[in-house]
Residue, then its C-alpha position, 0 to 999 in steps of 0.5 A: m500500500s505504501v508503494l502505491t501511495l509513493v507512486l501516486g505522490v510522485l505522479v501528482s508531483v510530476d504530472e499536472r493532469v494527475r494533480d488536477r484529477v486527484w484534487l477534484a476527486a478529493a474535493g468531491a469526496a469531501s462534499s459528496d456521499s459515498a455513492g457519488l465517490a466512485a466516479p471521481l475516484r475512477a476518473a482519477a485512477s484512469t488518469v494515474v494509469d494513463a500518466a504512468r503509461a506515458q511516463s514509462v514510454d517516455h523513460a523506458p530505459l529508466m523503467v528497465f533499470v528500476l525493474v532490474a534494481t528492484v529484482l536485485l534488491l529483493a534477491l539481496v534482502r531475501t538471502 
């Protein structure tokens, strides 16, 4: 859960579209009931996925490095 929060925080700080959607979803959650909460959260999640996809395509070599580094770190921690 903390990794997802970290990824969302990074995307909010980097991508303006994500920041706007998260802000609108948070404002909608504060002013509406739980039934009306699904649509803004779905829109925010869709924007986060689109932004993550765009960032990963733009920075593919860095994404490969991060993936390999994560696998190696998990292997080191496990042993």
